[in-house]
C-alpha positions as YAML, in Angstrom:
chain: A
units: angstrom
residues:
- id: 1
  name: MET
  ca: [-105.63, -104.76, 102.09]
- id: 2
  name: ALA
  ca: [-108.93, -104.96, 100.17]
- id: 3
  name: TYR
  ca: [-110.64, -102.15, 98.88]
- id: 4
  name: ASN
  ca: [-113.18, -100.02, 101.21]
- id: 5
  name: GLU
  ca: [-116.43, -101.86, 101.24]
- id: 6
  name: PHE
  ca: [-117.85, -98.32, 103.11]
- id: 7
  name: MET
  ca: [-116.76, -96.40, 99.75]
- id: 8
  name: ALA
  ca: [-117.85, -98.81, 96.96]
- id: 9
  name: ASP
  ca: [-121.22, -98.73, 99.16]
- id: 10
  name: ARG
  ca: [-121.19, -95.07, 98.37]
- id: 11
  name: ILE
  ca: [-120.94, -96.04, 94.45]
- id: 12
  name: ARG
  ca: [-123.39, -98.26, 94.39]
- id: 13
  name: GLN
  ca: [-126.10, -95.75, 96.22]
- id: 14
  name: LEU
  ca: [-124.90, -93.12, 93.72]
- id: 15
  name: PHE
  ca: [-125.12, -95.64, 90.09]
- id: 16
  name: LYS
  ca: [-128.80, -96.54, 91.96]
- id: 17
  name: GLU
  ca: [-129.44, -93.18, 92.51]
- id: 18
  name: LYS
  ca: [-128.88, -91.94, 89.04]
- id: 19
  name: LYS
  ca: [-129.94, -95.27, 87.32]
- id: 20
  name: ALA
  ca: [-126.86, -96.37, 85.66]
- id: 21
  name: ASN
  ca: [-126.78, -100.20, 84.45]
- id: 22
  name: PHE
  ca: [-123.68, -101.40, 86.42]
- id: 23
  name: TYR
  ca: [-122.24, -104.43, 87.60]
- id: 24
  name: GLU
  ca: [-119.00, -104.96, 89.50]
- id: 25
  name: LYS
  ca: [-115.74, -106.90, 88.66]
- id: 26
  name: LYS
  ca: [-113.10, -107.51, 90.98]
- id: 27
  name: MET
  ca: [-109.57, -106.50, 89.32]
- id: 28
  name: MET
  ca: [-106.37, -104.70, 89.79]
- id: 29
  name: GLY
  ca: [-106.41, -105.20, 93.84]
- id: 30
  name: GLY
  ca: [-109.38, -103.58, 93.65]
- id: 31
  name: LEU
  ca: [-113.02, -103.48, 93.03]
- id: 32
  name: CYS
  ca: [-114.54, -101.76, 88.91]
- id: 33
  name: PHE
  ca: [-117.76, -100.36, 88.59]
- id: 34
  name: MET
  ca: [-118.47, -101.46, 84.80]
- id: 35
  name: VAL
  ca: [-121.38, -99.45, 82.99]
- id: 36
  name: GLU
  ca: [-122.86, -100.58, 79.55]
- id: 37
  name: ASP
  ca: [-119.87, -103.53, 79.82]
- id: 38
  name: LYS
  ca: [-117.37, -100.75, 80.02]
- id: 39
  name: MET
  ca: [-114.74, -99.52, 83.18]
- id: 40
  name: CYS
  ca: [-116.43, -96.45, 84.78]
- id: 41
  name: CYS
  ca: [-114.45, -95.81, 88.05]
- id: 42
  name: GLY
  ca: [-113.07, -98.16, 90.89]
- id: 43
  name: ILE
  ca: [-111.58, -98.72, 94.18]
- id: 44
  name: HIS
  ca: [-107.48, -99.09, 94.66]
- id: 45
  name: PHE
  ca: [-106.48, -99.60, 97.58]
- id: 46
  name: ASP
  ca: [-102.27, -98.29, 97.41]
- id: 47
  name: LYS
  ca: [-100.32, -100.02, 99.40]
- id: 48
  name: LYS
  ca: [-97.16, -97.52, 99.14]
- id: 49
  name: LYS
  ca: [-99.19, -94.57, 99.89]
- id: 50
  name: GLY
  ca: [-101.52, -96.69, 102.20]
- id: 51
  name: MET
  ca: [-104.83, -95.09, 100.94]
- id: 52
  name: ASP
  ca: [-107.91, -95.79, 99.53]
- id: 53
  name: LEU
  ca: [-107.76, -93.85, 95.67]
- id: 54
  name: LEU
  ca: [-110.87, -93.86, 93.41]
- id: 55
  name: MET
  ca: [-109.83, -94.38, 90.33]
- id: 56
  name: ALA
  ca: [-112.14, -92.03, 87.66]
- id: 57
  name: ARG
  ca: [-112.20, -93.06, 84.00]
- id: 58
  name: ILE
  ca: [-113.16, -89.27, 83.18]
- id: 59
  name: GLY
  ca: [-111.82, -89.00, 79.23]
- id: 60
  name: PRO
  ca: [-109.01, -87.18, 78.61]
- id: 61
  name: ASP
  ca: [-110.86, -83.63, 77.33]
- id: 62
  name: ALA
  ca: [-111.15, -83.90, 81.14]
- id: 63
  name: VAL
  ca: [-108.14, -84.65, 83.08]
- id: 64
  name: GLU
  ca: [-107.18, -81.28, 82.96]
- id: 65
  name: GLU
  ca: [-109.49, -79.00, 84.63]
- id: 66
  name: ALA
  ca: [-109.78, -82.29, 87.16]
- id: 67
  name: MET
  ca: [-105.74, -82.27, 87.77]
- id: 68
  name: GLN
  ca: [-107.03, -78.82, 89.42]
- id: 69
  name: LYS
  ca: [-109.85, -80.82, 92.19]
- id: 70
  name: GLU
  ca: [-108.38, -81.30, 95.42]
- id: 71
  name: GLY
  ca: [-106.72, -84.99, 95.76]
- id: 72
  name: CYS
  ca: [-106.46, -85.31, 91.57]
- id: 73
  name: LEU
  ca: [-103.37, -87.53, 90.93]
- id: 74
  name: PRO
  ca: [-102.72, -88.92, 87.47]
- id: 75
  name: MET
  ca: [-103.97, -92.36, 87.54]
- id: 76
  name: ASP
  ca: [-100.11, -94.43, 87.17]
- id: 77
  name: PHE
  ca: [-99.18, -98.14, 87.71]
- id: 78
  name: THR
  ca: [-96.58, -98.43, 85.70]
- id: 79
  name: GLY
  ca: [-94.71, -95.44, 85.80]
- id: 80
  name: ARG
  ca: [-96.18, -93.28, 82.73]
- id: 81
  name: PRO
  ca: [-99.96, -92.26, 83.38]
- id: 82
  name: MET
  ca: [-102.85, -93.34, 81.81]
- id: 83
  name: LYS
  ca: [-104.97, -91.46, 79.56]
- id: 84
  name: GLY
  ca: [-108.10, -90.38, 80.16]
- id: 85
  name: TYR
  ca: [-107.66, -91.68, 83.95]
- id: 86
  name: VAL
  ca: [-107.49, -89.65, 87.32]
- id: 87
  name: PHE
  ca: [-106.87, -91.34, 90.56]
- id: 88
  name: VAL
  ca: [-108.50, -89.18, 93.84]
- id: 89
  name: THR
  ca: [-107.97, -89.38, 97.08]
- id: 90
  name: ALA
  ca: [-110.06, -89.42, 100.04]
- id: 91
  name: ASP
  ca: [-109.42, -85.46, 100.41]
- id: 92
  name: GLY
  ca: [-111.79, -85.40, 96.84]
- id: 93
  name: PHE
  ca: [-114.29, -86.92, 97.61]
- id: 94
  name: ASP
  ca: [-114.65, -87.91, 101.18]
- id: 95
  name: LEU
  ca: [-117.72, -85.27, 101.03]
- id: 96
  name: ASP
  ca: [-120.73, -87.36, 99.18]
- id: 97
  name: GLU
  ca: [-121.25, -84.09, 96.93]
- id: 98
  name: ASP
  ca: [-117.70, -84.37, 96.25]
- id: 99
  name: LEU
  ca: [-117.81, -88.62, 95.59]
- id: 100
  name: ALA
  ca: [-121.14, -87.29, 92.91]
- id: 101
  name: TYR
  ca: [-118.99, -84.76, 91.11]
- id: 102
  name: TRP
  ca: [-116.45, -87.41, 90.30]
- id: 103
  name: VAL
  ca: [-119.20, -90.48, 89.50]
- id: 104
  name: GLN
  ca: [-120.76, -87.71, 87.48]
- id: 105
  name: LEU
  ca: [-117.95, -87.43, 85.32]
- id: 106
  name: CYS
  ca: [-117.21, -90.91, 85.00]
- id: 107
  name: LEU
  ca: [-120.95, -91.57, 83.74]
- id: 108
  name: ASN
  ca: [-120.38, -88.46, 80.78]
- id: 109
  name: PHE
  ca: [-117.43, -89.53, 79.65]
- id: 110
  name: ASN
  ca: [-118.84, -93.50, 79.76]
- id: 111
  name: PRO
  ca: [-120.73, -93.73, 76.61]
- id: 112
  name: LEU
  ca: [-117.63, -92.19, 74.52]
- id: 113
  name: ALA
  ca: [-115.20, -94.66, 76.29]
- id: 114
  name: LYS
  ca: [-114.33, -98.01, 74.20]
- id: 115
  name: ARG
  ca: [-115.07, -101.85, 75.74]
- id: 116
  name: SER
  ca: [-112.16, -103.37, 76.19]
- id: 117
  name: LYS
  ca: [-111.73, -106.54, 73.33]
- id: 118
  name: LYS
  ca: [-112.99, -109.91, 74.95]
- id: 119
  name: ARG
  ca: [-110.04, -112.22, 74.78]
...
């Protein structure tokens, strides 16, 4: 199954409201939203859990506090959590204000994030 298109539309709308310079890129079996050529957030369908997850790049300093929020999980593809990234289940982003909170955390970290090296 592919990513949730309704969820993608909600994120697109938030980026437009915040006047963020973004584009989309299909990767990791989902959809990533790139801001200033850096991965900002994305949508991932977890086949094991059978659910859509919000992937949020919030930076290592924000992770501890974020983990206290409902639905927040370590982002773990390989058995080792990725630093500065979290997954959020639908419980944590169903409400528009909750999704806006996560997107804003991602946008707050984006200026500090490093770009991936071009291959």
